[in-house]
Each structure stands twice: as structure tokens, then as C-alpha cells.
Steps between C-alpha positions, in 0.01 A plus 500: 500500500131449536420875512754721336511863605238717342523863402228751424233694672324191643672288765507123483176349629590133496556460875838329434747407765727773367242762576414346838863478618567860398194623686577308813857620520427863402190561703656339808811716470301814436252449784767431764729799555700301756588231251866453423637675193607162366135393474418824325781452252394144430149621414642771273722256320202273431298799384779605260520146356118481452389844397780652295356589155654623182375763259612842389550789742183675390285200587681459835450869586129482432470231762709675764322551833788664689869575470728431800828675432598345164279192525142467387206318652247392237132440490576142408667452838203644685252281304717199566455546873131600480396195304612277793273682744204268554157655514618844384191692371517723193414807708797424727752469219602867477566539878675162507719602205621805687578300808698241297686779325610652833622160615689447174664841546610406852629174362691667219660745742615214719637310196690800376660558840578131533672503163705803603620299797558196272256294703386339177842329495476374856530117495186463709298718261638319192412169659141609569459637150625173347269300726200709398591462138531122526165479681323708233653304209424162664139598568463621139604155382259332743222717370593402143472131600157570652374665183496166322244354740149465365210648695269256669194396298138556609477128564803509732365797689166328545671181615705688767182677620317162535792334677528776767153531653644631826646794306196578292157325506525427872719796597479608860633783718666345805550637851796302624701476819843340509699388802867406463600276785858418604463141612718198516395172336424344832256787569298464177253243632412708807461818303280353229298310759431818695402685180234238425373497857495878558159663490644822368818637350566707818494181702763351269716812525483492881620137490808608292572776754461269799745254353755766400460417134606798293270608218418794273165575338363716230174530314396628163215516249606352165322433173560163346751629246708655776571163661784272384371279221642188665291566813183633347320172439553383858377834637204499263385171657496643852180600664457817706641444846714208392873483565789313332847416636814448294863458583742792450876541534442653853241247606128525413277744315133522592270660243149593615223609263304752701254563223449532128263639238436391145607731222519306174651634176362404158724396213466826311630701793779256574614458141756791483676389819504134397639585160778713649581239758521214249707711258739599781531136605586399146754772465674391826512142376637609162773705669597211728515265211713742291746567784533131565578442131759778508664341806516163332652643181755718678824426676461599866796449736488563869821626650652507851244472786220483244608165365219254557226758443149419386621434148318491171184347658426817682180662389464859389492746795154601609588870445543426131134409447318766302245714674170555334294803593181382666185522283222706651188317603174623641522245781829641623679179402839554337778278368747592771284387790383186315860401427647516846245593768567716804493262795406618844815652635 
């Protein structure tokens, strides 16, 4: 596995998928008292698989934070949860440690009671534990594949910066209004014609109401990197007050640029986010290529109603793509928003 379990006073700090999955499952189960016991047990099973450490009894005792009946909760377990808390300040660590310990105690009590009732043998619990195990192991392999990817060079980062002026050199903050219109193809010409002829957006909206054309509107202020990349260039070419119409599954979408202001980002400020984005993109491509090769070299047979499935040509699922923590940038740009945008809805 890419990140074998680590023992000692210091927790793993590599941000691996193993750590992330443990934190998500455990913190979710601990924060939600109403969660099913099955979810709680799944989190505990994952924790046991990831954090169990060897060593003599003296070393283990020195790291004990609490004893719950015959079982111990260690400092390692507390640190493991704490390290996944984003933005935790040093002065908050002690109070946070105590809170985590209390939650781990509650969790241990629930686990012990569940084991007494043999819930750990319940088929549904076993199935969830196995599913969590498979997910963690698969993601560890995916992370291993991503480790072989080279970081983008300075030249590649500079090239990306230059090729995306709407994101950086000519970056703007947009005040946008979107109207989703339920219209039939035979109504398109009348709707678009009225939009061009209308002296104001309110006049156009009144036209839709008068003709019983259903619509829904929303507005938002978005920075360039918060817009879908495939739409950014078109929006960047719009002038304040201009509108654009595009077809949608329901009919038409009208996008109005109410206003905008310039807020460029220089290459130095954008560099961390660009580097993280390009690296993440390469990792995703490497994973898809690897999974495709595995499919082609393996014997996969579809059975029963699944005969005629997508077959070996299917690409790797999107969920398998590695996630890279966004790099901080003074501009507020980050790899996550650059990679997918936020849209208007």
C-alpha cells in the first residue's frame, strides 16, 4: 500500500486517502448521535485496520489516554483524528484533544455493547465493513499510481497562466443573473426575439408571464475561477448589461451580465493553485490510463442481466480520481475551484 500504517508518538502527516477516509467515517459517526450503529461500527472497523500499532505493553501504556472497561484509547488515536481537522490552531489543540477523547469514549462504549449483542456479526455490518475496507485499499492503490506523476515544470505553469487570461491577467468578478426558461422549440424564436427587443430585463420577464411561459431565475456574484471552465471564455467576452441565450434540456437559458469589475492575479500569486491543478489533472489521467490497462489485461465477464454492459472500453469512474488538497494563494484562487467551477445554481 502507498502509505503503510505508522506507529509512534507522531501521527502520519501525508494526507493519504487512508487518513482521509478514516477521518470522514469516524468524525461523521461521532458528530451524529442519531446515526445508525452500523455506520459507527464501520468507522470503528476502519480505524482498527488503520491505527492498530504493535510494541510492548510498557510503550502502549505510556500512550494511553483513557481506559474503557478493559479496552484502551491511545494518544495515537486522538492525534489521528486531530490531524484531519483543517485550520486547527496550536492553542486549540488541548481543548480539541479532550473533545475527541470524549467522543472516542462514547464510540468505544457503543462498540463494546454492540459486540456483546453480536452486532459485529450482523450481515449488514459485515457488508459495510468489507465495503469500507475495499474502498480504502482501492484508494491507496490509486494514490500509489498518482505518486509516479511528475510535478509540472515552471515552463508548464507559465504556459497555463498565459493561455488562461480570463482566469488570471484579465480576471474579473461577475455579477450574473440566470433565467431558466421552459420553452418548446417552436417558441424559441419568439422568446429570443423578445429578449433582443426588450428595453429591460423586467420587460422580458413580463413577456414570459403574459405568455404563460414557465421560468426560474437566480443571481450570484462569482469570480472567474468559480465559473465552469468551458463557459468562462464566453462570459469573459460579454460586456456589462449584455445577455446570452443557449439551449438547455428544458428549453432555453438566458445569462445576463449585470456588471463586473477587474481583479487580475499575477503569476506569482496564481502559481500554487496552477501547480496543484495541473498535478491533480495528471494524476487523474494516470489513474484512468492505469485502470484502462488493468481492464484490458483482465478477464471480465458480465453475468445475467448485466450481460452487454459497458465492457472493457469503460473509463475509470470519476470517483477514483485522486483528490489534491488545494494550494493556498493570496488571491483566493485554489485548485478545486479552478478544476471544476461552481456554476450559478
